[in-house]
CHARMM-style PDB file with segment names, atoms N, HN, CA, C and O in Angstrom:
ATOM      1  N   MET     1       8.745   6.052   9.621  1.00  0.00      PROA
ATOM      2  CA  MET     1       8.413   4.333   9.667  1.00  0.00      PROA
ATOM      3  C   MET     1       8.219   4.183  10.935  1.00  0.00      PROA
ATOM      4  O   MET     1       9.088   4.489  11.751  1.00  0.00      PROA
ATOM      5  N   MET     2       6.983   3.662  11.293  1.00  0.00      PROA
ATOM      6  HN  MET     2       6.277   3.414  10.630  1.00  0.00      PROA
ATOM      7  CA  MET     2       6.494   3.316  12.648  1.00  0.00      PROA
ATOM      8  C   MET     2       6.128   1.790  12.643  1.00  0.00      PROA
ATOM      9  O   MET     2       5.244   1.401  11.880  1.00  0.00      PROA
ATOM     10  N   SER     3       6.759   0.944  13.445  1.00  0.00      PROA
ATOM     11  HN  SER     3       7.477   1.261  14.065  1.00  0.00      PROA
ATOM     12  CA  SER     3       6.430  -0.408  13.563  1.00  0.00      PROA
ATOM     13  C   SER     3       5.472  -0.809  14.563  1.00  0.00      PROA
ATOM     14  O   SER     3       4.891  -1.894  14.537  1.00  0.00      PROA
ATOM     15  N   GLY     4       5.306   0.112  15.480  1.00  0.00      PROA
ATOM     16  HN  GLY     4       5.778   0.993  15.501  1.00  0.00      PROA
ATOM     17  CA  GLY     4       4.487  -0.152  16.708  1.00  0.00      PROA
ATOM     18  C   GLY     4       5.336  -0.674  17.825  1.00  0.00      PROA
ATOM     19  O   GLY     4       4.775  -1.025  18.862  1.00  0.00      PROA
ATOM     20  N   GLY     5       6.626  -0.759  17.711  1.00  0.00      PROA
ATOM     21  HN  GLY     5       7.082  -0.474  16.868  1.00  0.00      PROA
ATOM     22  CA  GLY     5       7.551  -1.064  18.740  1.00  0.00      PROA
ATOM     23  C   GLY     5       7.857   0.023  19.631  1.00  0.00      PROA
ATOM     24  O   GLY     5       7.508   1.168  19.342  1.00  0.00      PROA
ATOM     25  N   ILE     6       8.471  -0.236  20.674  1.00  0.00      PROA
ATOM     26  HN  ILE     6       8.755  -1.166  20.908  1.00  0.00      PROA
ATOM     27  CA  ILE     6       8.880   0.914  21.617  1.00  0.00      PROA
ATOM     28  C   ILE     6       9.698   1.976  21.037  1.00  0.00      PROA
ATOM     29  O   ILE     6       9.437   3.148  21.309  1.00  0.00      PROA
ATOM     30  N   ASP     7      10.702   1.659  20.233  1.00  0.00      PROA
ATOM     31  HN  ASP     7      10.914   0.707  20.012  1.00  0.00      PROA
ATOM     32  CA  ASP     7      11.586   2.714  19.713  1.00  0.00      PROA
ATOM     33  C   ASP     7      10.811   3.648  18.634  1.00  0.00      PROA
ATOM     34  O   ASP     7      10.911   4.871  18.726  1.00  0.00      PROA
ATOM     35  N   SER     8      10.120   3.110  17.719  1.00  0.00      PROA
ATOM     36  HN  SER     8      10.038   2.116  17.644  1.00  0.00      PROA
ATOM     37  CA  SER     8       9.548   3.903  16.662  1.00  0.00      PROA
ATOM     38  C   SER     8       8.163   4.609  17.249  1.00  0.00      PROA
ATOM     39  O   SER     8       7.675   5.582  16.674  1.00  0.00      PROA
ATOM     40  N   THR     9       7.616   4.076  18.358  1.00  0.00      PROA
ATOM     41  HN  THR     9       8.012   3.286  18.825  1.00  0.00      PROA
ATOM     42  CA  THR     9       6.545   4.642  18.950  1.00  0.00      PROA
ATOM     43  C   THR     9       7.088   5.990  19.736  1.00  0.00      PROA
ATOM     44  O   THR     9       6.539   7.086  19.622  1.00  0.00      PROA
ATOM     45  N   LEU    10       8.130   5.761  20.465  1.00  0.00      PROA
ATOM     46  HN  LEU    10       8.575   4.870  20.557  1.00  0.00      PROA
ATOM     47  CA  LEU    10       8.729   6.782  21.170  1.00  0.00      PROA
ATOM     48  C   LEU    10       9.235   8.139  20.194  1.00  0.00      PROA
ATOM     49  O   LEU    10       9.054   9.324  20.473  1.00  0.00      PROA
ATOM     50  N   ILE    11       9.799   7.681  19.191  1.00  0.00      PROA
ATOM     51  HN  ILE    11       9.946   6.718  18.964  1.00  0.00      PROA
ATOM     52  CA  ILE    11      10.280   8.624  18.265  1.00  0.00      PROA
ATOM     53  C   ILE    11       9.162   9.478  17.485  1.00  0.00      PROA
ATOM     54  O   ILE    11       9.214  10.683  17.237  1.00  0.00      PROA
ATOM     55  N   THR    12       8.128   8.560  17.153  1.00  0.00      PROA
ATOM     56  HN  THR    12       8.086   7.581  17.355  1.00  0.00      PROA
ATOM     57  CA  THR    12       6.839   9.276  16.701  1.00  0.00      PROA
ATOM     58  C   THR    12       6.250  10.182  17.665  1.00  0.00      PROA
ATOM     59  O   THR    12       5.979  11.341  17.351  1.00  0.00      PROA
ATOM     60  N   ALA    13       6.042   9.728  18.788  1.00  0.00      PROA
ATOM     61  HN  ALA    13       6.262   8.787  19.043  1.00  0.00      PROA
ATOM     62  CA  ALA    13       5.341  10.686  19.904  1.00  0.00      PROA
ATOM     63  C   ALA    13       6.255  11.874  20.209  1.00  0.00      PROA
ATOM     64  O   ALA    13       5.770  12.981  20.443  1.00  0.00      PROA
ATOM     65  N   LYS    14       7.470  11.672  20.208  1.00  0.00      PROA
ATOM     66  HN  LYS    14       7.864  10.773  20.018  1.00  0.00      PROA
ATOM     67  CA  LYS    14       8.449  13.004  20.547  1.00  0.00      PROA
ATOM     68  C   LYS    14       8.414  13.996  19.364  1.00  0.00      PROA
ATOM     69  O   LYS    14       8.569  15.212  19.482  1.00  0.00      PROA
ATOM     70  N   SER    15       8.177  13.286  18.124  1.00  0.00      PROA
ATOM     71  HN  SER    15       8.051  12.298  18.028  1.00  0.00      PROA
ATOM     72  CA  SER    15       8.277  14.143  16.876  1.00  0.00      PROA
ATOM     73  C   SER    15       7.128  14.940  16.765  1.00  0.00      PROA
ATOM     74  O   SER    15       7.209  16.030  16.198  1.00  0.00      PROA
ATOM     75  N   LYS    16       5.999  14.513  17.262  1.00  0.00      PROA
ATOM     76  HN  LYS    16       5.933  13.628  17.722  1.00  0.00      PROA
ATOM     77  CA  LYS    16       4.813  15.351  17.140  1.00  0.00      PROA
ATOM     78  C   LYS    16       4.891  16.584  17.883  1.00  0.00      PROA
ATOM     79  O   LYS    16       4.342  17.592  17.438  1.00  0.00      PROA
ATOM     80  N   ALA    17       5.508  16.600  18.951  1.00  0.00      PROA
ATOM     81  HN  ALA    17       5.954  15.781  19.313  1.00  0.00      PROA
ATOM     82  CA  ALA    17       5.786  17.867  19.809  1.00  0.00      PROA
ATOM     83  C   ALA    17       6.420  18.861  18.923  1.00  0.00      PROA
ATOM     84  O   ALA    17       6.057  20.036  18.982  1.00  0.00      PROA
ATOM     85  N   PHE    18       7.427  18.441  18.030  1.00  0.00      PROA
ATOM     86  HN  PHE    18       7.722  17.486  17.983  1.00  0.00      PROA
ATOM     87  CA  PHE    18       8.251  19.542  17.264  1.00  0.00      PROA
ATOM     88  C   PHE    18       7.489  19.787  15.893  1.00  0.00      PROA
ATOM     89  O   PHE    18       7.559  20.906  15.384  1.00  0.00      PROA
ATOM     90  N   HSD    19       6.772  18.785  15.285  1.00  0.00      PROA
ATOM     91  HN  HSD    19       6.716  17.877  15.698  1.00  0.00      PROA
ATOM     92  CA  HSD    19       5.971  19.000  13.973  1.00  0.00      PROA
ATOM     93  C   HSD    19       4.589  18.436  14.130  1.00  0.00      PROA
ATOM     94  O   HSD    19       4.450  17.216  14.048  1.00  0.00      PROA
ATOM     95  N   ASN    20       3.630  19.154  14.331  1.00  0.00      PROA
ATOM     96  HN  ASN    20       3.743  20.146  14.397  1.00  0.00      PROA
ATOM     97  CA  ASN    20       2.175  18.612  14.555  1.00  0.00      PROA
ATOM     98  C   ASN    20       1.767  17.987  13.151  1.00  0.00      PROA
ATOM     99  O   ASN    20       0.846  17.171  13.160  1.00  0.00      PROA
ATOM    100  N   ASP    21       2.308  18.268  12.089  1.00  0.00      PROA
ATOM    101  HN  ASP    21       3.056  18.931  12.082  1.00  0.00      PROA
ATOM    102  CA  ASP    21       1.779  17.733  10.810  1.00  0.00      PROA
ATOM    103  C   ASP    21       2.550  16.423  10.249  1.00  0.00      PROA
ATOM    104  O   ASP    21       2.782  16.279   9.048  1.00  0.00      PROA
ATOM    105  N   ILE    22       2.930  15.470  11.252  1.00  0.00      PROA
ATOM    106  HN  ILE    22       2.742  15.586  12.227  1.00  0.00      PROA
ATOM    107  CA  ILE    22       3.670  14.276  10.791  1.00  0.00      PROA
ATOM    108  C   ILE    22       2.620  13.286  10.362  1.00  0.00      PROA
ATOM    109  O   ILE    22       1.431  13.317  10.680  1.00  0.00      PROA
ATOM    110  N   THR    23       3.275  12.328   9.531  1.00  0.00      PROA
ATOM    111  HN  THR    23       4.241  12.303   9.273  1.00  0.00      PROA
ATOM    112  CA  THR    23       2.525  11.198   9.093  1.00  0.00      PROA
ATOM    113  C   THR    23       3.227  10.034   9.502  1.00  0.00      PROA
ATOM    114  O   THR    23       4.456  10.095   9.531  1.00  0.00      PROA
ATOM    115  N   ALA    24       2.557   8.818   9.873  1.00  0.00      PROA
ATOM    116  HN  ALA    24       1.558   8.769   9.850  1.00  0.00      PROA
ATOM    117  CA  ALA    24       3.280   7.593  10.050  1.00  0.00      PROA
ATOM    118  C   ALA    24       3.167   6.572   9.044  1.00  0.00      PROA
ATOM    119  O   ALA    24       2.070   6.338   8.538  1.00  0.00      PROA
ATOM    120  N   PHE    25       4.204   5.941   8.707  1.00  0.00      PROA
ATOM    121  HN  PHE    25       5.095   6.130   9.119  1.00  0.00      PROA
ATOM    122  CA  PHE    25       4.174   4.961   7.712  1.00  0.00      PROA
ATOM    123  C   PHE    25       4.552   3.578   8.297  1.00  0.00      PROA
ATOM    124  O   PHE    25       5.535   3.470   9.030  1.00  0.00      PROA
ATOM    125  N   THR    26       3.709   2.438   7.949  1.00  0.00      PROA
ATOM    126  HN  THR    26       2.910   2.525   7.354  1.00  0.00      PROA
ATOM    127  CA  THR    26       3.976   1.278   8.437  1.00  0.00      PROA
ATOM    128  C   THR    26       3.966   0.221   7.296  1.00  0.00      PROA
ATOM    129  O   THR    26       3.014   0.196   6.516  1.00  0.00      PROA
ATOM    130  N   ILE    27       5.034  -0.679   7.177  1.00  0.00      PROA
ATOM    131  HN  ILE    27       5.807  -0.658   7.811  1.00  0.00      PROA
ATOM    132  CA  ILE    27       4.987  -1.764   6.203  1.00  0.00      PROA
ATOM    133  C   ILE    27       4.431  -2.950   6.877  1.00  0.00      PROA
ATOM    134  O   ILE    27       4.823  -3.360   7.969  1.00  0.00      PROA
ATOM    135  N   SER    28       3.263  -3.610   5.990  1.00  0.00      PROA
ATOM    136  HN  SER    28       2.944  -3.277   5.103  1.00  0.00      PROA
ATOM    137  CA  SER    28       2.576  -4.716   6.489  1.00  0.00      PROA
ATOM    138  C   SER    28       2.936  -5.938   5.663  1.00  0.00      PROA
ATOM    139  O   SER    28       2.902  -5.859   4.435  1.00  0.00      PROA
ATOM    140  N   TYR    29       3.257  -6.992   6.235  1.00  0.00      PROA
ATOM    141  HN  TYR    29       3.284  -7.057   7.232  1.00  0.00      PROA
ATOM    142  CA  TYR    29       3.657  -8.232   5.545  1.00  0.00      PROA
ATOM    143  C   TYR    29       3.168  -9.488   6.362  1.00  0.00      PROA
ATOM    144  O   TYR    29       2.626  -9.395   7.464  1.00  0.00      PROA
ATOM    145  N   LYS    30       3.407 -10.620   5.734  1.00  0.00      PROA
ATOM    146  HN  LYS    30       3.848 -10.696   4.840  1.00  0.00      PROA
ATOM    147  CA  LYS    30       2.875 -11.879   6.463  1.00  0.00      PROA
ATOM    148  C   LYS    30       3.302 -11.969   7.800  1.00  0.00      PROA
ATOM    149  O   LYS    30       4.516 -11.896   7.993  1.00  0.00      PROA
ATOM    150  N   PHE    31       2.523 -12.118   8.799  1.00  0.00      PROA
ATOM    151  HN  PHE    31       1.537 -12.177   8.642  1.00  0.00      PROA
ATOM    152  CA  PHE    31       2.646 -12.361  10.169  1.00  0.00      PROA
ATOM    153  C   PHE    31       3.016 -11.001  10.859  1.00  0.00      PROA
ATOM    154  O   PHE    31       3.595 -11.012  11.946  1.00  0.00      PROA
ATOM    155  N   SER    32       2.696  -9.882  10.255  1.00  0.00      PROA
ATOM    156  HN  SER    32       2.226  -9.874   9.372  1.00  0.00      PROA
ATOM    157  CA  SER    32       3.113  -8.539  10.996  1.00  0.00      PROA
ATOM    158  C   SER    32       1.715  -7.990  11.548  1.00  0.00      PROA
ATOM    159  O   SER    32       1.629  -6.822  11.929  1.00  0.00      PROA
ATOM    160  N   ASP    33       0.782  -8.737  11.577  1.00  0.00      PROA
ATOM    161  HN  ASP    33       0.852  -9.685  11.268  1.00  0.00      PROA
ATOM    162  CA  ASP    33      -0.598  -8.140  12.155  1.00  0.00      PROA
ATOM    163  C   ASP    33      -0.673  -7.276  13.507  1.00  0.00      PROA
ATOM    164  O   ASP    33      -1.330  -6.244  13.640  1.00  0.00      PROA
ATOM    165  N   GLN    34       0.145  -7.908  14.509  1.00  0.00      PROA
ATOM    166  HN  GLN    34       0.679  -8.747  14.400  1.00  0.00      PROA
ATOM    167  CA  GLN    34       0.330  -7.328  15.707  1.00  0.00      PROA
ATOM    168  C   GLN    34       1.008  -5.962  15.724  1.00  0.00      PROA
ATOM    169  O   GLN    34       0.634  -4.968  16.346  1.00  0.00      PROA
ATOM    170  N   GLU    35       2.153  -6.101  14.870  1.00  0.00      PROA
ATOM    171  HN  GLU    35       2.457  -6.909  14.365  1.00  0.00      PROA
ATOM    172  CA  GLU    35       2.848  -4.681  14.804  1.00  0.00      PROA
ATOM    173  C   GLU    35       1.978  -3.714  14.106  1.00  0.00      PROA
ATOM    174  O   GLU    35       1.914  -2.569  14.553  1.00  0.00      PROA
ATOM    175  N   VAL    36       1.276  -4.061  13.020  1.00  0.00      PROA
ATOM    176  HN  VAL    36       1.327  -4.991  12.657  1.00  0.00      PROA
ATOM    177  CA  VAL    36       0.513  -3.102  12.370  1.00  0.00      PROA
ATOM    178  C   VAL    36      -0.661  -2.541  13.377  1.00  0.00      PROA
ATOM    179  O   VAL    36      -0.919  -1.341  13.471  1.00  0.00      PROA
ATOM    180  N   GLU    37      -1.259  -3.455  14.034  1.00  0.00      PROA
ATOM    181  HN  GLU    37      -1.050  -4.430  13.958  1.00  0.00      PROA
ATOM    182  CA  GLU    37      -2.264  -3.138  15.014  1.00  0.00      PROA
ATOM    183  C   GLU    37      -1.715  -2.223  16.074  1.00  0.00      PROA
ATOM    184  O   GLU    37      -2.422  -1.300  16.476  1.00  0.00      PROA
ATOM    185  N   ASN    38      -0.460  -2.419  16.575  1.00  0.00      PROA
ATOM    186  HN  ASN    38       0.115  -3.169  16.248  1.00  0.00      PROA
ATOM    187  CA  ASN    38      -0.046  -1.480  17.531  1.00  0.00      PROA
ATOM    188  C   ASN    38       0.326  -0.221  16.976  1.00  0.00      PROA
ATOM    189  O   ASN    38       0.047   0.795  17.613  1.00  0.00      PROA
ATOM    190  N   ALA    39       1.026  -0.123  15.679  1.00  0.00      PROA
ATOM    191  HN  ALA    39       1.253  -0.948  15.161  1.00  0.00      PROA
ATOM    192  CA  ALA    39       1.189   1.043  15.027  1.00  0.00      PROA
ATOM    193  C   ALA    39       0.001   1.859  14.846  1.00  0.00      PROA
ATOM    194  O   ALA    39      -0.019   3.059  15.123  1.00  0.00      PROA
ATOM    195  N   SER    40      -0.978   1.223  14.390  1.00  0.00      PROA
ATOM    196  HN  SER    40      -0.962   0.248  14.165  1.00  0.00      PROA
ATOM    197  CA  SER    40      -2.445   1.984  14.142  1.00  0.00      PROA
ATOM    198  C   SER    40      -2.907   2.528  15.438  1.00  0.00      PROA
ATOM    199  O   SER    40      -3.327   3.683  15.514  1.00  0.00      PROA
ATOM    200  N   LEU    41      -2.845   1.735  16.460  1.00  0.00      PROA
ATOM    201  HN  LEU    41      -2.505   0.797  16.398  1.00  0.00      PROA
ATOM    202  CA  LEU    41      -3.250   2.266  17.855  1.00  0.00      PROA
ATOM    203  C   LEU    41      -2.593   3.545  18.345  1.00  0.00      PROA
ATOM    204  O   LEU    41      -3.184   4.434  18.958  1.00  0.00      PROA
ATOM    205  N   VAL    42      -1.222   3.544  17.987  1.00  0.00      PROA
ATOM    206  HN  VAL    42      -0.743   2.821  17.489  1.00  0.00      PROA
ATOM    207  CA  VAL    42      -0.299   4.582  18.381  1.00  0.00      PROA
ATOM    208  C   VAL    42      -0.665   5.852  17.504  1.00  0.00      PROA
ATOM    209  O   VAL    42      -0.622   6.999  17.950  1.00  0.00      PROA
ATOM    210  N   ALA    43      -0.996   5.553  16.330  1.00  0.00      PROA
ATOM    211  HN  ALA    43      -1.032   4.621  15.969  1.00  0.00      PROA
ATOM    212  CA  ALA    43      -1.300   6.800  15.335  1.00  0.00      PROA
ATOM    213  C   ALA    43      -2.656   7.387  15.703  1.00  0.00      PROA
ATOM    214  O   ALA    43      -2.853   8.602  15.685  1.00  0.00      PROA
ATOM    215  N   LYS    44      -3.611   6.473  16.045  1.00  0.00      PROA
ATOM    216  HN  LYS    44      -3.451   5.486  16.059  1.00  0.00      PROA
ATOM    217  CA  LYS    44      -4.887   6.981  16.479  1.00  0.00      PROA
ATOM    218  C   LYS    44      -4.905   7.792  17.782  1.00  0.00      PROA
ATOM    219  O   LYS    44      -5.645   8.756  17.984  1.00  0.00      PROA
ATOM    220  N   THR    45      -3.900   7.234  18.743  1.00  0.00      PROA
ATOM    221  HN  THR    45      -3.299   6.452  18.579  1.00  0.00      PROA
ATOM    222  CA  THR    45      -3.826   7.984  20.015  1.00  0.00      PROA
ATOM    223  C   THR    45      -3.171   9.200  19.917  1.00  0.00      PROA
ATOM    224  O   THR    45      -3.481  10.116  20.679  1.00  0.00      PROA
ATOM    225  N   LEU    46      -2.135   9.358  18.914  1.00  0.00      PROA
ATOM    226  HN  LEU    46      -1.883   8.614  18.295  1.00  0.00      PROA
ATOM    227  CA  LEU    46      -1.480  10.693  18.643  1.00  0.00      PROA
ATOM    228  C   LEU    46      -2.134  11.458  17.600  1.00  0.00      PROA
ATOM    229  O   LEU    46      -1.627  12.498  17.180  1.00  0.00      PROA
ATOM    230  N   GLU    47      -3.296  10.975  17.131  1.00  0.00      PROA
ATOM    231  HN  GLU    47      -3.707  10.130  17.473  1.00  0.00      PROA
ATOM    232  CA  GLU    47      -4.160  11.836  16.139  1.00  0.00      PROA
ATOM    233  C   GLU    47      -3.238  12.113  14.975  1.00  0.00      PROA
ATOM    234  O   GLU    47      -3.126  13.287  14.622  1.00  0.00      PROA
ATOM    235  N   ILE    48      -2.580  11.194  14.349  1.00  0.00      PROA
ATOM    236  HN  ILE    48      -2.671  10.240  14.636  1.00  0.00      PROA
ATOM    237  CA  ILE    48      -1.772  11.456  13.392  1.00  0.00      PROA
ATOM    238  C   ILE    48      -2.228  10.553  12.119  1.00  0.00      PROA
ATOM    239  O   ILE    48      -2.785   9.474  12.322  1.00  0.00      PROA
ATOM    240  N   PRO    49      -1.991  10.996  10.868  1.00  0.00      PROA
ATOM    241  CA  PRO    49      -2.439  10.166   9.765  1.00  0.00      PROA
ATOM    242  C   PRO    49      -1.347   8.826   9.743  1.00  0.00      PROA
ATOM    243  O   PRO    49      -0.177   8.836  10.126  1.00  0.00      PROA
ATOM    244  N   HSD    50      -1.993   7.872   9.264  1.00  0.00      PROA
ATOM    245  HN  HSD    50      -2.943   7.864   8.953  1.00  0.00      PROA
ATOM    246  CA  HSD    50      -1.197   6.427   9.278  1.00  0.00      PROA
ATOM    247  C   HSD    50      -1.409   5.828   7.869  1.00  0.00      PROA
ATOM    248  O   HSD    50      -2.541   5.583   7.453  1.00  0.00      PROA
ATOM    249  N   LEU    51      -0.417   5.623   7.226  1.00  0.00      PROA
ATOM    250  HN  LEU    51       0.503   5.822   7.563  1.00  0.00      PROA
ATOM    251  CA  LEU    51      -0.415   5.052   6.018  1.00  0.00      PROA
ATOM    252  C   LEU    51       0.116   3.589   6.031  1.00  0.00      PROA
ATOM    253  O   LEU    51       1.242   3.469   6.514  1.00  0.00      PROA
ATOM    254  N   ILE    52      -0.400   2.626   5.654  1.00  0.00      PROA
ATOM    255  HN  ILE    52      -1.315   2.723   5.262  1.00  0.00      PROA
ATOM    256  CA  ILE    52      -0.026   1.313   5.646  1.00  0.00      PROA
ATOM    257  C   ILE    52       0.224   0.717   4.484  1.00  0.00      PROA
ATOM    258  O   ILE    52      -0.732   0.743   3.709  1.00  0.00      PROA
ATOM    259  N   LYS    53       1.364   0.090   4.030  1.00  0.00      PROA
ATOM    260  HN  LYS    53       2.141   0.068   4.660  1.00  0.00      PROA
ATOM    261  CA  LYS    53       1.704  -0.420   2.784  1.00  0.00      PROA
ATOM    262  C   LYS    53       1.981  -1.873   2.885  1.00  0.00      PROA
ATOM    263  O   LYS    53       2.951  -2.280   3.525  1.00  0.00      PROA
ATOM    264  N   LYS    54       1.101  -2.726   2.229  1.00  0.00      PROA
ATOM    265  HN  LYS    54       0.313  -2.395   1.709  1.00  0.00      PROA
ATOM    266  CA  LYS    54       1.031  -4.110   2.392  1.00  0.00      PROA
ATOM    267  C   LYS    54       2.036  -4.626   1.199  1.00  0.00      PROA
ATOM    268  O   LYS    54       1.979  -4.239   0.032  1.00  0.00      PROA
ATOM    269  N   VAL    55       2.923  -5.534   1.709  1.00  0.00      PROA
ATOM    270  HN  VAL    55       2.969  -5.848   2.657  1.00  0.00      PROA
ATOM    271  CA  VAL    55       3.797  -6.105   0.658  1.00  0.00      PROA
ATOM    272  C   VAL    55       3.819  -7.612   0.858  1.00  0.00      PROA
ATOM    273  O   VAL    55       3.636  -8.112   1.968  1.00  0.00      PROA
ATOM    274  N   ASP    56       4.033  -8.281  -0.173  1.00  0.00      PROA
ATOM    275  HN  ASP    56       4.181  -7.875  -1.075  1.00  0.00      PROA
ATOM    276  CA  ASP    56       4.151  -9.845  -0.222  1.00  0.00      PROA
ATOM    277  C   ASP    56       5.450 -10.347  -0.417  1.00  0.00      PROA
ATOM    278  O   ASP    56       6.327  -9.577  -0.808  1.00  0.00      PROA
ATOM    279  N   ASP    57       5.709 -11.587  -0.189  1.00  0.00      PROA
ATOM    280  HN  ASP    57       4.997 -12.213   0.129  1.00  0.00      PROA
ATOM    281  CA  ASP    57       6.997 -12.100  -0.459  1.00  0.00      PROA
ATOM    282  C   ASP    57       7.827 -11.873  -1.657  1.00  0.00      PROA
ATOM    283  O   ASP    57       9.034 -11.634  -1.694  1.00  0.00      PROA
ATOM    284  N   GLU    58       6.934 -11.993  -2.694  1.00  0.00      PROA
ATOM    285  HN  GLU    58       5.954 -12.187  -2.664  1.00  0.00      PROA
ATOM    286  CA  GLU    58       7.366 -11.829  -4.152  1.00  0.00      PROA
ATOM    287  C   GLU    58       7.912 -10.401  -4.388  1.00  0.00      PROA
ATOM    288  O   GLU    58       8.955 -10.175  -5.002  1.00  0.00      PROA
ATOM    289  N   GLU    59       7.123  -9.474  -3.853  1.00  0.00      PROA
ATOM    290  HN  GLU    59       6.275  -9.657  -3.355  1.00  0.00      PROA
ATOM    291  CA  GLU    59       7.527  -8.106  -4.092  1.00  0.00      PROA
ATOM    292  C   GLU    59       8.799  -7.718  -3.403  1.00  0.00      PROA
ATOM    293  O   GLU    59       9.632  -7.001  -3.958  1.00  0.00      PROA
ATOM    294  N   VAL    60       8.953  -8.210  -2.147  1.00  0.00      PROA
ATOM    295  HN  VAL    60       8.277  -8.793  -1.696  1.00  0.00      PROA
ATOM    296  CA  VAL    60      10.231  -7.916  -1.444  1.00  0.00      PROA
ATOM    297  C   VAL    60      11.362  -8.591  -2.168  1.00  0.00      PROA
ATOM    298  O   VAL    60      12.359  -7.911  -2.413  1.00  0.00      PROA
ATOM    299  N   LEU    61      11.319  -9.966  -2.573  1.00  0.00      PROA
ATOM    300  HN  LEU    61      10.510 -10.518  -2.374  1.00  0.00      PROA
ATOM    301  CA  LEU    61      12.322 -10.650  -3.366  1.00  0.00      PROA
ATOM    302  C   LEU    61      12.687  -9.841  -4.647  1.00  0.00      PROA
ATOM    303  O   LEU    61      13.868  -9.609  -4.905  1.00  0.00      PROA
ATOM    304  N   ASN    62      11.776  -9.457  -5.367  1.00  0.00      PROA
ATOM    305  HN  ASN    62      10.817  -9.645  -5.158  1.00  0.00      PROA
ATOM    306  CA  ASN    62      12.003  -8.760  -6.658  1.00  0.00      PROA
ATOM    307  C   ASN    62      12.838  -7.438  -6.456  1.00  0.00      PROA
ATOM    308  O   ASN    62      13.644  -6.994  -7.274  1.00  0.00      PROA
ATOM    309  N   ASN    63      12.513  -6.868  -5.211  1.00  0.00      PROA
ATOM    310  HN  ASN    63      11.859  -7.229  -4.546  1.00  0.00      PROA
ATOM    311  CA  ASN    63      13.258  -5.537  -4.917  1.00  0.00      PROA
ATOM    312  C   ASN    63      14.754  -5.765  -4.412  1.00  0.00      PROA
ATOM    313  O   ASN    63      15.621  -4.894  -4.482  1.00  0.00      PROA
ATOM    314  N   LEU    64      14.942  -7.028  -3.903  1.00  0.00      PROA
ATOM    315  HN  LEU    64      14.237  -7.735  -3.846  1.00  0.00      PROA
ATOM    316  CA  LEU    64      16.246  -7.415  -3.477  1.00  0.00      PROA
ATOM    317  C   LEU    64      17.137  -7.695  -4.512  1.00  0.00      PROA
ATOM    318  O   LEU    64      18.337  -7.478  -4.347  1.00  0.00      PROA
ATOM    319  N   LYS    65      16.637  -8.224  -5.728  1.00  0.00      PROA
ATOM    320  HN  LYS    65      15.662  -8.401  -5.862  1.00  0.00      PROA
ATOM    321  CA  LYS    65      17.527  -8.702  -6.795  1.00  0.00      PROA
ATOM    322  C   LYS    65      18.339  -7.610  -7.426  1.00  0.00      PROA
ATOM    323  O   LYS    65      17.880  -6.484  -7.616  1.00  0.00      PROA
ATOM    324  N   GLU    66      19.602  -7.984  -7.756  1.00  0.00      PROA
ATOM    325  HN  GLU    66      19.975  -8.899  -7.601  1.00  0.00      PROA
ATOM    326  CA  GLU    66      20.422  -7.123  -8.307  1.00  0.00      PROA
ATOM    327  C   GLU    66      20.057  -6.783  -9.678  1.00  0.00      PROA
ATOM    328  O   GLU    66      19.392  -7.621 -10.287  1.00  0.00      PROA
ATOM    329  N   ASN    67      20.375  -5.709 -10.264  1.00  0.00      PROA
ATOM    330  HN  ASN    67      20.915  -5.028  -9.769  1.00  0.00      PROA
ATOM    331  CA  ASN    67      19.960  -5.321 -11.689  1.00  0.00      PROA
ATOM    332  C   ASN    67      21.242  -5.529 -12.686  1.00  0.00      PROA
ATOM    333  OT1 ASN    67      21.137  -5.277 -13.887  1.00  0.00      PROA
TER     334      ASN     67
END
């Protein structure tokens, strides 16, 4: 999971040195445009695949409900 912040960027960059075939994953939600943009830039710079999953409020709330 890569948010584009300092911590996840550092972990992703260091991980690539040990495993060249890593993939980055980012969750996109309302108001996260800057984080997604930062994560995409890191993935492009490190030349790794980057998968983005867009979620909305309803999906998040439905997954938080108790069964």
